[in-house]
C-alpha positions in Angstrom: -2.7 2.4 24.2 -3.8 1.7 20.6 -1.9 2.3 17.1 -4.0 4.5 14.8 -4.0 3.3 11.4 -5.2 5.9 8.7 -6.5 4.6 5.6 -6.5 1.2 7.6 -9.8 0.1 5.4 -7.6 0.1 2.3 -5.8 -2.7 0.3 -2.4 -2.3 2.3 -3.8 -0.8 5.4 -6.4 -4.0 6.1 -3.6 -6.4 5.6 -1.6 -4.4 7.9 -4.1 -4.3 10.5 -4.5 -8.0 10.5 -0.9 -8.7 10.9 -1.0 -6.0 14.1 -3.8 -7.7 15.6 -2.2 -11.1 15.3 0.8 -9.6 17.0 -1.2 -8.5 20.1 -1.6 -4.7 19.2 -5.0 -2.8 19.7 -5.8 -0.9 16.5 -8.2 2.1 15.8 -9.0 2.4 12.0 -9.6 6.0 10.4 -10.6 5.9 6.9 -12.9 8.4 4.8 -13.9 5.3 2.3 -13.3 7.2 -0.8 -11.3 4.4 -2.0 -12.2 1.6 0.2 -15.2 -0.2 1.6 -16.6 -0.8 5.1 -16.8 -4.2 4.4 -13.0 -4.6 4.6 -13.0 -3.8 8.2 -15.9 -6.6 8.9 -13.6 -9.1 7.1 -10.5 -7.9 9.4 -12.6 -8.7 12.3 -13.8 -11.9 10.9 -10.1 -13.1 10.0 -8.6 -11.8 13.5 -11.8 -12.6 15.8 -11.6 -9.0 17.3 -13.9 -5.8 17.3 -12.4 -2.9 15.7 -13.0 0.7 16.8 -13.8 2.6 13.3 -14.0 6.1 12.5 -15.1 7.2 9.1 -13.3 10.6 9.0 -11.6 12.7 6.4 -8.0 13.8 7.3 -8.7 17.1 5.9 -11.2 17.8 8.7 -9.1 18.5 11.8 -11.7 18.6 14.4 -12.9 15.3 13.8 -9.5 14.0 13.9 -9.0 15.7 17.4 -11.7 13.7 18.5 -10.4 10.4 17.9 -7.1 11.5 19.9 -9.7 12.9 22.6 -11.4 9.7 22.7 -8.7 7.2 22.8 -5.1 6.7 24.2 -2.9 6.6 21.0 0.4 5.3 21.0 1.7 5.7 17.4 0.2 6.3 14.0 0.6 4.1 10.8 -0.1 6.8 8.0 -1.7 5.1 4.9 -4.4 7.6 4.0 -4.2 9.1 0.5 -5.1 9.0 -3.1 -2.6 7.0 -5.0 -2.9 6.5 -8.9 -0.2 7.6 -10.9 -2.1 8.4 -14.0 -4.8 10.2 -12.3 -2.2 12.3 -10.4 -1.2 13.7 -13.8 -4.9 14.4 -14.5 -5.9 16.0 -11.1 -2.6 17.3 -9.4 -4.4 19.5 -7.1 -6.6 16.9 -5.7 -3.2 14.8 -5.0 -1.6 17.8 -3.3 -4.8 18.7 -1.3 -5.4 15.0 0.2 -2.0 13.8 0.4 0.0 16.5 1.7 -2.5 18.9 3.4 -4.0 15.9 4.9 -0.6 14.8 6.4 0.2 18.4 7.8 -3.2 18.3 9.6 -2.6 15.0 11.2 0.7 15.8 12.3 -0.6 19.1 13.9 -3.2 16.9 15.9 -0.4 14.5 16.8 1.9 17.2 18.1 -1.1 18.6 19.8 -1.9 15.4 21.7 2.1 14.6 22.2 1.8 11.5 19.9 5.2 11.8 18.3 5.7 8.1 16.6 4.7 7.3 12.9 5.3 5.0 10.3 4.6 6.6 7.0 3.4 4.9 3.8 5.8 6.2 1.1 6.5 4.7 -2.6 9.3 3.6 -4.7 7.9 6.5 -7.0 9.8 9.1 -5.3 12.7 7.8 -7.0 11.5 8.4 -10.5 13.8 7.1 -13.4 16.4 5.4 -11.3 20.1 6.5 -11.5 21.3 3.0 -10.6 19.6 -0.3 -10.0 19.0 -2.1 -7.7 17.4 1.1 -6.3 19.0 2.1 -2.6 17.7 4.6 -0.3 20.6 6.9 -1.2 19.4 6.9 -4.8 18.5 10.3 -6.1 15.0 11.1 -5.7 13.2 12.8 -8.9 9.7 11.7 -9.3 8.0 11.9 -12.7 4.5 12.3 -11.5 2.4 14.3 -9.1 1.7 11.4 -6.9 5.4 10.6 -6.2 6.0 14.3 -5.6 3.6 14.3 -2.9 5.0 11.4 -1.3 8.5 13.1 -1.3 7.3 16.2 0.0 5.5 14.4 2.8 9.0 12.7 3.3 11.0 16.0 3.5 8.2 17.4 5.7 8.7 14.7 8.1 12.5 14.9 8.2 12.0 18.5 9.2 9.7 17.6 11.8 12.2 15.4 13.5 14.9 18.1 13.2 12.5 20.5 14.9 12.1 18.0 17.8 14.2 14.9 18.2 11.6 13.1 20.3 9.8 12.2 17.1 10.4 8.8 15.9 9.3 8.3 12.3 10.0 5.4 10.0 9.4 6.0 6.2 8.6 2.9 4.1 9.3 3.0 0.4 7.5 0.3 -1.0 7.6 -0.9 -4.6 4.4 -2.9 -6.3 2.2 -4.6 -3.5 0.3 -7.8 -5.1 -1.6 -10.6 -3.7 -4.2 -11.0 -1.0 -4.5 -12.6 2.4 -4.5 -16.4 2.3 -8.1 -16.7 3.5 -9.5 -14.9 0.3 -11.4 -12.5 2.4 -9.5 -9.3 2.2 -7.6 -8.1 -1.1 -7.5 -5.4 -3.7 -11.0 -4.0 -4.5 -10.4 -1.8 -7.5 -13.4 0.5 -8.4 -14.2 0.3 -12.2 -11.2 -0.3 -14.5 -8.1 -1.0 -12.2 -4.9 1.5 -12.2 -2.9 -1.3 -11.1 -1.6 -4.3 -13.0 -2.9 -7.3 -11.0 -6.3 -6.4 -10.3 -6.5 -5.8 -14.1 -5.3 -9.3 -14.6 -7.6 -10.8 -12.2 -10.7 -9.2 -13.5 -9.8 -10.2 -17.2 -9.3 -13.7 -15.6 -12.7 -13.6 -14.2 -14.5 -12.4 -17.2 -15.2 -8.7 -16.0 -13.0 -7.4 -18.6 -12.4 -8.7 -22.1 -8.8 -7.9 -22.5 -5.7 -6.7 -20.5 -4.2 -3.2 -21.6 -0.4 -3.3 -21.4 0.7 0.3 -21.6 3.7 0.1 -23.9 5.9 -2.5 -25.2 8.8 -0.6 -26.5 10.7 -0.1 -23.1 14.4 -1.1 -22.9 13.6 -4.0 -21.0 13.7 -7.9 -21.6 10.5 -7.9 -23.5 9.7 -4.2 -24.0 7.1 -4.1 -21.2 7.9 -2.4 -18.0 9.6 -4.1 -15.2 8.7 -3.8 -11.4 9.5 -5.2 -8.0 6.3 -6.9 -7.2 6.1 -7.7 -3.4 3.2 -9.9 -1.7 1.0 -7.7 0.5 1.2 -9.8 3.4 5.2 -9.6 3.2 4.5 -5.8 3.0 2.0 -5.7 5.9 4.5 -7.5 8.3 7.2 -4.9 7.0 4.9 -2.5 8.6 5.1 -4.4 11.8 8.8 -4.5 12.0 8.8 -0.8 11.1 6.4 -0.1 14.2 8.5 -2.0 16.6 11.5 0.0 15.5 9.6 3.2 15.7 8.2 2.5 19.3 11.7 1.9 20.6 13.8 4.7 19.1 13.7 8.4 18.3 15.0 8.9 14.8 14.0 9.5 11.3 14.8 6.6 8.7 13.9 5.5 5.2 13.5 1.8 4.0 12.9 0.1 0.8 10.3 -2.6 1.0 10.7 -5.0 -2.0 11.8 -8.2 -3.1 15.0 -7.1 -4.8 13.8 -8.7 -8.1 12.1 -7.2 -11.1 9.5 -8.9 -13.3 8.2 -7.6 -16.7 4.5 -7.2 -17.2 4.6 -10.3 -19.7 6.3 -12.3 -17.0 3.5 -11.6 -14.6 1.2 -12.6 -17.1 3.0 -15.8 -17.6 3.5 -16.5 -13.7 -0.4 -15.9 -13.3 -1.4 -18.4 -16.1 1.1 -20.8 -14.9 -0.3 -20.4 -11.3 -4.0 -20.6 -12.2 -4.3 -22.3 -15.5 -6.3 -19.1 -16.7 -5.1 -17.4 -20.0 -5.1 -13.8 -20.1 -5.8 -12.0 -23.7 -4.4 -8.4 -23.7 -3.8 -5.5 -26.2 -0.8 -3.2 -26.2 -1.7 0.5 -26.0 0.3 3.8 -25.6 2.5 4.2 -22.3 1.0 6.2 -19.6 2.3 9.6 -18.7 4.4 9.3 -15.8 5.4 5.7 -16.2 8.9 4.6 -16.1 10.9 1.4 -17.6 12.5 -0.3 -14.7 12.1 -0.2 -10.7 13.3 -2.8 -8.3 14.5 -2.6 -4.9 17.6 -3.3 -2.9 15.8 -4.1 0.5 19.2 -5.0 2.2 18.8 -1.9 4.6 15.3 -3.4 5.9 16.9 -6.8 6.4 19.8 -5.4 8.5 18.2 -2.7 10.5 14.4 -4.0 10.6 15.1 -8.0 10.5 12.6 -8.2 7.5 12.8 -9.5 4.2 10.1 -10.8 1.6 9.4 -14.4 1.8 6.7 -15.1 -0.9 7.5 -15.8 -4.7 5.5 -14.4 -7.8 3.4 -17.4 -8.4 2.3 -17.5 -4.8 1.3 -13.7 -5.2 -0.6 -14.9 -8.4 -2.3 -17.6 -6.7 -3.3 -15.5 -3.6 -4.7 -12.8 -5.8 -6.8 -15.3 -7.9 -8.3 -16.8 -4.8 -9.5 -13.2 -3.5 -11.1 -12.3 -7.1 -12.8 -15.9 -7.3 -14.1 -15.7 -3.8 -15.1 -11.9 -4.4 -16.0 -11.6 -8.2 -17.5 -8.0 -7.2 -15.0 -7.0 -4.6 -16.3 -6.2 -1.3 -19.9 -6.4 -2.5 -19.5 -10.0 -2.9 -20.8 -13.0 -0.8 -20.7 -10.9 2.3 -23.2 -12.9 4.2 -21.8 -16.0 3.3 -18.3 -15.0 4.6 -19.5 -13.5 7.8 -21.5 -16.9 8.4 -18.3 -19.0 7.6 -20.1 -20.8 4.7 -17.2 -19.7 2.2 -13.6 -19.4 2.8 
């Protein structure tokens, strides 16, 4: 029996694949490579020492998804696949509803057809919108401020309805906050195409000289220094959270939601300072207008995950910065960099 990972070639998916393999699971990756790279699968194989079954498939193509289920014995699904940039979702909302919501409906239809009823779903703290209280608990009111967050909330509600319709389903929804960092090997990490949407790859590209200055979107928020505050979590800690969630999903029949974060908030300026301290590299920046859909402050209360999943974040902000910089330094052009050297083991 295998665990199917949709979007497994992506940033969070690839790190989760490593943790699952190291925990003894057999995995299958489905990814359309629209925002990822086939090279990441090779790097997962290099880290884990295990060959991975990979299908380049779009979730919108139901027949192709059914072939994966026909050809393999699938025990559960960890569902990462989807488009994810907040700003772009405001510009292209239909793309987000089509890919994220429709893609998930098709996936669930196929799972139902093949009697696979266990799923870990990759949701997001964006479902909360402007939080009614801090730190954010799972019972906080949901009111997303952008189409990306609304697609995640729609999927959550759909999955709850699915469980109500058939209590044999077991679904764990993870609302995670802001993943940064990279695997300690420096072989997998966040490979942003063009100008990054997320802060850390923007910082590392500036540090590497790929971009001249970091754009900070607004400095007039009601925060400690005027810049946005987020709960930054190491991507490996996040991946381990998916492992714990999978263990629960395989052993129960329920639908539960968990925050996955550190419980601490850091501003943009604080993250820059931590990066400069960890790496010794100065980050020039300029202030620009806030992005549509962004909020001032967001950080988690992760106590439910600790109590019920036995999970908590372990790595601090400087370690996140060190690991992100190692990835960028080893891979100045992302997954297009040094592939031959890394595969041959000449570079770590």
